[in-house]
C-alpha positions as CSV (number, residue, x, y, z in Angstrom):
1,X,99.2,-6.1,1.8
2,X,96.0,-8.0,1.0
3,X,92.8,-6.6,1.7
4,X,90.6,-9.0,4.0
5,X,87.0,-8.1,3.8
6,X,86.1,-10.5,6.3
7,X,88.4,-9.3,8.8
8,X,87.2,-5.9,8.3
9,X,83.6,-6.8,9.0
10,X,84.8,-8.6,12.1
11,X,86.6,-5.7,13.3
12,X,83.5,-3.4,12.5
13,X,81.4,-5.7,14.6
14,X,84.0,-5.6,17.5
15,X,84.0,-1.9,17.6
16,X,82.4,-0.1,20.7
17,X,83.0,3.5,19.7
18,X,80.4,6.0,20.4
19,X,79.7,7.2,17.1
20,X,78.7,4.0,16.0
21,X,76.1,3.7,18.8
22,X,74.7,7.2,17.8
23,X,74.4,6.0,14.1
24,X,72.6,2.9,15.0
25,X,70.1,4.8,17.2
26,X,69.5,7.4,14.6
27,X,68.8,4.6,11.8
28,X,66.6,2.7,14.2
29,X,64.5,5.8,14.9
30,X,64.1,6.6,11.3
31,X,63.1,3.1,10.7
32,X,60.6,3.1,13.3
33,X,59.3,6.6,12.1
34,X,58.9,5.0,8.5
35,X,57.3,2.1,9.8
36,X,54.7,4.2,11.8
37,X,54.3,6.3,8.8
38,X,53.6,3.4,6.4
39,X,51.2,1.9,9.0
40,X,49.2,5.1,9.1
41,X,49.2,5.3,5.4
42,X,47.8,2.0,5.1
43,X,45.3,2.5,7.9
44,X,43.9,5.8,6.2
45,X,43.8,4.1,2.9
46,X,41.8,1.1,4.1
47,X,39.4,3.3,6.1
48,X,39.0,5.6,2.9
49,X,38.2,2.6,0.8
50,X,35.8,1.4,3.4
51,X,34.0,4.8,3.8
52,X,33.6,5.2,0.3
53,X,32.4,1.4,-0.1
54,X,29.9,2.1,2.7
55,X,28.7,5.4,1.1
56,X,28.3,4.3,-2.3
57,X,26.2,1.3,-0.9
58,X,24.1,3.4,1.2
59,X,23.3,6.1,-1.6
60,X,22.8,3.2,-4.4
61,X,20.4,1.3,-1.9
62,X,18.7,4.5,-0.8
63,X,18.3,5.6,-4.7
64,X,16.9,2.0,-5.5
65,X,14.3,2.2,-2.7
66,X,13.0,5.7,-3.8
67,X,13.0,4.0,-7.3
68,X,10.9,1.0,-6.3
69,X,8.9,3.0,-3.9
70,X,9.8,1.5,-0.6
71,X,10.7,5.2,0.7
72,X,9.8,8.6,-0.2
73,X,12.7,11.2,-1.4
74,X,11.9,13.1,2.0
75,X,13.3,10.2,3.9
76,X,16.5,9.8,1.8
77,X,18.8,11.2,4.5
78,X,17.3,9.2,7.3
79,X,17.8,5.9,5.2
80,X,21.3,6.9,4.1
81,X,22.3,7.5,7.5
82,X,21.0,4.2,8.7
83,X,22.5,2.2,6.3
84,X,26.0,3.9,7.2
85,X,25.4,3.1,10.7
86,X,24.3,-0.7,10.4
87,X,26.6,-1.5,7.3
88,X,30.0,0.3,8.6
89,X,32.9,-2.1,8.4
90,X,33.6,-2.9,12.2
91,X,37.1,-4.2,11.3
92,X,38.1,-0.9,10.1
93,X,35.7,1.8,11.6
94,X,32.4,1.9,13.4
95,X,29.1,2.9,11.4
96,X,28.1,5.1,14.2
97,X,31.4,7.3,13.9
98,X,30.5,8.1,10.2
99,X,29.1,11.7,9.7
100,X,27.0,12.2,6.8
101,X,28.0,15.9,6.0
102,X,25.7,16.5,2.8
103,X,22.8,14.8,1.1
104,X,21.6,16.6,-2.0
105,X,18.6,15.7,-3.8
106,X,18.0,17.1,-7.2
107,X,14.4,16.2,-8.2
108,X,15.0,17.7,-11.7
109,X,17.9,15.3,-12.7
110,X,16.9,12.5,-10.4
111,X,20.1,12.3,-8.6
112,X,21.3,11.7,-5.0
113,X,24.7,13.2,-4.0
114,X,26.2,12.5,-0.7
115,X,29.5,13.3,1.2
116,X,30.6,11.8,4.3
117,X,33.6,11.7,6.8
118,X,35.1,9.7,9.6
119,X,37.8,10.9,12.3
120,X,40.3,8.1,12.4
121,X,42.4,7.5,15.7
122,X,45.9,6.9,14.3
123,X,47.8,3.7,15.3
124,X,51.1,5.9,15.3
125,X,50.6,9.5,16.0
126,X,54.0,11.1,15.2
127,X,55.9,14.1,16.7
128,X,52.9,15.4,18.6
129,X,50.6,15.5,15.7
130,X,47.0,15.2,15.8
131,X,45.7,11.8,17.1
132,X,43.0,11.8,14.7
133,X,43.0,12.2,11.1
134,X,39.7,13.2,9.0
135,X,38.9,11.0,6.3
136,X,36.3,12.0,3.5
137,X,34.5,10.4,0.6
138,X,31.6,11.4,-1.8
139,X,29.1,9.5,-3.9
140,X,26.2,9.9,-6.3
141,X,23.6,7.9,-7.8
142,X,20.4,8.2,-9.8
143,X,16.8,7.4,-8.7
144,X,13.4,7.8,-10.5
145,X,10.1,8.7,-9.1
146,X,8.5,7.7,-12.5
147,X,5.3,5.6,-12.6
148,X,5.5,2.2,-14.6
149,X,2.9,0.9,-16.7
150,X,3.2,-2.8,-18.1
151,X,0.8,-4.6,-20.4
152,X,1.9,-8.1,-20.8
153,X,0.4,-9.8,-24.2
154,X,0.1,-13.7,-23.3
155,X,-0.5,-16.6,-25.9
156,X,-3.3,-18.6,-24.8
157,X,-3.8,-20.6,-28.0
158,X,-4.3,-24.2,-28.6
159,X,-0.5,-25.0,-29.0
160,X,0.3,-23.5,-25.5
161,X,-1.8,-26.5,-23.9
162,X,-0.1,-29.0,-21.5
163,X,3.2,-28.0,-19.9
164,X,3.8,-24.7,-21.9
165,X,0.5,-23.0,-20.3
166,X,2.0,-24.1,-16.9
167,X,5.3,-22.5,-17.6
168,X,3.7,-19.4,-18.9
169,X,1.6,-19.2,-15.6
170,X,4.6,-19.4,-13.6
171,X,6.7,-17.0,-15.6
172,X,3.9,-14.4,-15.6
173,X,2.9,-14.7,-11.9
174,X,6.6,-14.2,-11.2
175,X,7.0,-11.1,-13.4
176,X,4.1,-9.7,-11.5
177,X,5.8,-10.5,-8.2
178,X,9.0,-8.9,-9.2
179,X,7.4,-5.6,-10.8
180,X,5.2,-4.9,-7.8
181,X,7.6,-6.0,-5.0
182,X,7.5,-3.6,-2.1
183,X,5.3,-1.0,-3.6
184,X,2.6,0.9,-1.5
185,X,-0.9,0.0,-2.6
186,X,-2.3,3.6,-1.6
187,X,0.1,5.0,-4.1
188,X,1.5,2.4,-6.2
189,X,4.3,3.0,-8.6
190,X,3.7,0.0,-11.0
191,X,0.4,-1.1,-12.6
192,X,0.2,-4.2,-15.0
193,X,-2.5,-5.2,-17.6
194,X,-3.0,-8.5,-19.1
195,X,-3.8,-9.3,-22.6
196,X,-4.1,-13.0,-23.3
197,X,-5.2,-13.7,-26.7
198,X,-5.9,-16.3,-29.3
199,X,-8.2,-15.9,-32.5
200,X,-9.0,-12.6,-30.7
201,X,-9.2,-11.0,-27.4
202,X,-11.6,-11.6,-24.6
203,X,-12.2,-8.1,-23.3
204,X,-14.9,-9.1,-20.6
205,X,-18.5,-8.2,-20.4
206,X,-17.9,-4.6,-18.6
207,X,-15.7,-3.3,-21.6
208,X,-17.5,-5.0,-24.4
209,X,-20.6,-3.4,-23.6
210,X,-19.4,0.1,-24.9
211,X,-16.3,-0.6,-27.0
212,X,-17.1,-3.7,-29.3
213,X,-19.3,-3.9,-32.4
214,X,-20.7,-7.1,-33.0
215,X,-20.7,-7.8,-36.6
216,X,-23.8,-9.6,-38.2
217,X,-23.1,-11.8,-41.2
218,X,-24.6,-10.0,-44.3
219,X,-24.9,-6.7,-42.4
220,X,-22.6,-3.7,-42.0
221,X,-18.8,-4.2,-41.4
222,X,-18.8,-0.9,-39.3
223,X,-20.7,0.2,-36.3
224,X,-24.0,2.0,-37.0
225,X,-24.2,5.7,-37.4
226,X,-24.9,7.5,-34.0
227,X,-28.2,8.6,-35.6
228,X,-29.2,4.9,-36.7
229,X,-32.6,3.9,-36.5
230,X,-33.7,1.0,-34.2
231,X,-34.2,-1.1,-37.7
232,X,-30.8,-0.3,-38.9
233,X,-29.3,-1.4,-35.7
234,X,-31.0,-4.5,-35.5
235,X,-30.3,-5.5,-39.1
236,X,-26.7,-4.8,-38.7
237,X,-25.7,-5.6,-35.2
238,X,-24.9,-9.3,-34.2
239,X,-25.8,-11.2,-31.0
240,X,-23.2,-13.5,-29.4
241,X,-22.8,-15.3,-26.2
242,X,-18.9,-14.3,-25.9
243,X,-17.2,-11.0,-25.3
244,X,-14.3,-11.3,-27.7
245,X,-13.1,-8.6,-30.3
246,X,-10.8,-8.9,-33.3
247,X,-9.5,-6.0,-35.3
248,X,-10.9,-2.6,-35.6
249,X,-11.7,-1.7,-39.1
250,X,-11.2,1.6,-40.8
251,X,-13.7,3.3,-43.0
252,X,-12.4,1.4,-46.0
253,X,-12.6,-1.9,-44.1
254,X,-8.8,-2.1,-43.8
255,X,-7.0,-2.9,-40.5
256,X,-6.9,0.0,-38.1
257,X,-3.6,0.3,-36.3
258,X,-4.4,3.3,-34.5
259,X,-5.1,3.9,-30.6
260,X,-7.9,5.9,-31.2
261,X,-10.3,6.1,-28.3
262,X,-13.7,3.9,-29.0
263,X,-15.9,7.0,-28.7
264,X,-13.9,8.8,-31.5
265,X,-16.2,10.1,-34.0
266,X,-15.6,8.8,-37.5
267,X,-17.6,9.5,-40.8
268,X,-18.7,7.2,-43.6
269,X,-21.1,7.2,-46.2
270,X,-24.5,5.2,-46.2
271,X,-26.6,5.6,-49.4
272,X,-24.6,8.7,-50.2
273,X,-24.9,10.5,-47.2
274,X,-22.1,11.2,-44.9
275,X,-23.0,9.8,-41.2
276,X,-21.1,9.9,-38.0
277,X,-20.4,6.6,-36.1
278,X,-18.2,5.6,-33.1
279,X,-14.9,4.0,-33.8
280,X,-15.6,1.0,-31.9
281,X,-13.5,-2.4,-32.2
282,X,-15.1,-5.1,-34.3
283,X,-16.0,-8.6,-33.6
284,X,-16.1,-10.2,-36.5
285,X,-18.8,-12.5,-37.6
286,X,-16.2,-15.1,-38.8
287,X,-14.4,-15.4,-35.5
288,X,-13.8,-19.0,-34.7
289,X,-12.9,-19.1,-31.3
290,X,-13.0,-17.0,-28.0
291,X,-10.7,-17.9,-25.3
292,X,-12.1,-17.9,-21.8
293,X,-8.7,-16.0,-20.4
294,X,-10.0,-12.4,-20.0
295,X,-8.2,-9.1,-20.5
296,X,-7.2,-7.1,-17.4
297,X,-6.8,-3.3,-17.6
298,X,-4.0,-1.7,-15.5
299,X,-3.9,-2.5,-11.9
300,X,-1.6,-2.6,-9.2
301,X,-3.3,-5.7,-7.2
302,X,-0.7,-8.3,-7.7
303,X,-3.2,-11.0,-6.1
304,X,-5.8,-10.2,-8.8
305,X,-3.5,-10.3,-11.4
306,X,-2.1,-13.7,-10.3
307,X,-5.6,-15.0,-9.8
308,X,-6.5,-14.1,-13.5
309,X,-3.2,-15.8,-14.7
310,X,-3.9,-18.9,-12.8
311,X,-7.2,-19.2,-14.4
312,X,-6.0,-19.2,-17.9
313,X,-7.0,-21.9,-20.4
314,X,-6.1,-22.4,-24.0
315,X,-8.2,-22.3,-27.1
316,X,-7.8,-21.3,-30.7
317,X,-5.3,-20.1,-33.3
318,X,-2.9,-17.1,-33.2
319,X,-4.3,-13.4,-34.1
320,X,-0.9,-11.9,-32.7
321,X,-1.8,-8.6,-34.4
322,X,-5.0,-8.5,-32.4
323,X,-3.2,-9.1,-29.2
324,X,-0.6,-6.4,-30.0
325,X,-3.6,-4.0,-30.8
326,X,-5.0,-4.6,-27.5
327,X,-1.9,-4.3,-25.8
328,X,-1.6,-0.7,-27.4
329,X,-5.0,0.2,-26.0
330,X,-4.2,-1.0,-22.5
331,X,-1.2,1.6,-22.6
332,X,-2.9,4.3,-24.6
333,X,-4.3,7.3,-22.5
334,X,-6.9,7.7,-25.2
335,X,-8.6,4.5,-23.6
336,X,-8.6,5.8,-20.1
337,X,-12.3,7.2,-20.2
338,X,-13.5,3.8,-21.7
339,X,-11.9,1.8,-19.0
340,X,-13.3,4.0,-16.2
341,X,-16.7,4.0,-17.7
342,X,-16.5,0.2,-17.8
343,X,-15.6,0.3,-13.7
344,X,-12.0,-1.2,-14.4
345,X,-9.7,1.2,-12.9
346,X,-8.2,4.6,-14.0
347,X,-7.0,3.3,-17.1
348,X,-3.6,4.4,-18.6
349,X,-2.1,7.8,-17.5
350,X,-1.3,10.4,-19.9
351,X,1.7,10.0,-21.8
352,X,4.8,11.9,-20.1
353,X,8.2,10.5,-20.6
354,X,9.6,12.3,-17.5
355,X,6.6,10.9,-15.3
356,X,5.6,7.7,-16.9
357,X,7.4,4.7,-18.4
358,X,5.2,2.6,-20.7
359,X,6.3,-1.0,-21.6
360,X,4.9,-3.7,-23.7
361,X,5.7,-7.4,-23.3
362,X,4.8,-9.4,-26.2
363,X,5.0,-13.3,-25.8
364,X,4.3,-16.1,-28.6
365,X,4.9,-19.7,-28.9
366,X,4.1,-19.9,-32.5
367,X,3.8,-18.0,-36.1
368,X,1.0,-15.5,-36.3
369,X,-1.6,-17.0,-38.9
370,X,-5.0,-15.3,-38.1
371,X,-6.5,-11.9,-39.3
372,X,-10.1,-10.8,-40.0
373,X,-9.8,-7.4,-41.2
374,X,-9.4,-6.8,-45.1
375,X,-9.5,-10.7,-45.4
376,X,-11.6,-12.9,-47.8
377,X,-11.5,-16.7,-47.4
378,X,-10.1,-18.6,-44.4
379,X,-9.2,-16.1,-41.5
380,X,-7.0,-18.7,-39.9
381,X,-4.6,-18.7,-42.9
382,X,-3.4,-15.1,-43.1
383,X,0.2,-15.4,-41.6
384,X,1.4,-12.6,-44.1
385,X,-1.4,-10.2,-43.2
386,X,-1.1,-11.0,-39.3
387,X,2.4,-10.4,-39.2
388,X,2.5,-7.2,-41.4
389,X,-0.4,-5.8,-39.3
390,X,1.8,-6.8,-36.2
391,X,4.7,-5.0,-37.4
392,X,2.5,-1.8,-38.3
393,X,1.1,-1.7,-34.7
394,X,4.4,-2.1,-32.9
395,X,5.8,0.7,-35.0
396,X,3.0,3.0,-34.0
397,X,3.6,1.9,-30.3
398,X,7.2,2.6,-30.4
399,X,6.8,6.2,-32.0
400,X,4.3,6.7,-29.2
401,X,7.2,6.1,-26.6
402,X,6.1,2.8,-25.8
403,X,9.2,0.4,-24.8
404,X,8.3,-3.2,-26.6
405,X,10.1,-6.2,-25.2
406,X,9.3,-9.5,-27.0
407,X,9.5,-13.3,-26.0
408,X,9.4,-16.4,-28.4
409,X,8.8,-19.6,-26.5
410,X,10.1,-22.5,-28.4
411,X,9.6,-21.0,-31.6
412,X,10.7,-22.8,-34.6
413,X,9.2,-20.8,-37.4
414,X,11.6,-18.2,-39.1
415,X,8.5,-16.0,-39.7
416,X,7.6,-16.3,-36.1
417,X,11.2,-15.1,-34.9
418,X,11.3,-12.1,-37.4
419,X,8.3,-10.6,-36.7
420,X,9.1,-10.7,-32.7
421,X,12.6,-9.2,-33.6
422,X,11.0,-6.4,-35.7
423,X,8.2,-5.8,-33.2
424,X,11.1,-5.2,-30.2
425,X,12.5,-2.0,-29.6
426,X,16.1,-1.8,-30.4
427,X,18.6,-3.0,-27.9
428,X,20.7,-0.4,-26.1
429,X,23.9,-1.4,-24.4
430,X,23.3,-4.3,-22.1
431,X,19.6,-4.3,-22.4
432,X,18.1,-6.8,-24.8
433,X,14.6,-6.5,-26.1
434,X,14.0,-9.8,-27.9
435,X,14.3,-13.1,-26.1
436,X,14.0,-16.6,-27.5
437,X,13.5,-19.4,-24.8
438,X,13.2,-23.2,-25.2
439,X,12.4,-24.3,-21.6
440,X,10.2,-23.0,-18.9
441,X,13.0,-22.1,-16.9
442,X,14.3,-20.1,-19.7
443,X,10.9,-18.3,-20.3
444,X,10.8,-17.6,-16.5
445,X,14.3,-16.0,-16.5
446,X,13.2,-13.9,-19.6
447,X,10.2,-12.5,-17.8
448,X,12.4,-11.9,-14.8
449,X,15.4,-10.2,-16.7
450,X,12.9,-7.9,-18.4
451,X,11.3,-7.1,-15.0
452,X,15.0,-6.2,-13.8
453,X,15.7,-4.4,-17.1
454,X,12.7,-2.1,-16.7
455,X,13.7,-0.7,-13.6
456,X,17.2,-0.1,-15.1
457,X,15.7,1.6,-18.1
458,X,13.6,3.7,-15.8
459,X,16.7,5.1,-14.3
460,X,18.6,5.7,-17.4
461,X,15.8,7.1,-19.6
């Protein structure tokens, strides 16, 4: 007899036996339980994911606000809780149901660690089990309460005329805004110095009075001794109408790459006699041009900085090493006393990698070509020396713990690119230190990228 599968199926379908009804009920119950269990699992997974995302965002945002000075460390818990309430995902859970269990601030390591939970009303409570399930999450983030000092060396030479100087003003001003955003003026976290440069650096009358030695043609190339007579001083000190400075010279008239304070005592021989003198910075008597753009020591006043930038005008050749030298001074604690005496603020803070991040941003649009120290002949045809001096000062800055970023603007010369690459601190991970830009928009983005990277470096170093 042949087996008829279709017939058997029809016979099974017509069956009204009790055992089949019971089996059907059991299967339906299992399916319902499975579906309910699956729904609960999906619900808990979604809530756990949403809670973790909310807590990560709250902790990261709070850490960033501490780092940028928006809030104090003591307010961290309040801000995390506020963020959780406002930003809880209403489609999955209400923010006001999230409980912040712990928030641990480790000031030594600079970390925020948080744990939180939410009680979730289950869609399908099973077999009289609890109608709620507790879901927890934890998160951690770095913060930093370091202060930041930034010195920006900005090219104001003749080649920066026209659209270039306009682009620089925009980029530098935007960098000032990005770096000082949201900080408290009564306890600023970021201070910025401006070092515009051309043949030299115009340090301004207040600072020049005590720190610049004006050379006199035919006179001494070093400052008069502290015990100099009036005759010696008048015979060997020049008079000029500007307040520019060039390089400082060593006792053997070489270029000085140190950050020594201008009131440091040095000794030299005059007529066979050892005599002490102050380590002032030279204003070489062969200086050809003094730009009107004036140096500004560290300040947190963004309006003052932007006003000074807006007043920049161009003049002269490219004494890049001199610009870098004064950038170094503006970040060196050794210069604090001189800056205070000139009434130009507190000056650079004492170097402490755990408390202070010191940053130099060096910008040029062309090849360094001007130097005065240890030079005979045309001071504006000294590319090799100017680049060599620049690299030596950059190495000293980096050894002193200063992070150096460099920006080339429309550079075409290989020498110009190479010196900026060598001056920059080494790249680490995703953080670039050397930037080549060819348009105003690219220059602006380079400054803003550096500003963002400074914040990130403060957290990771």
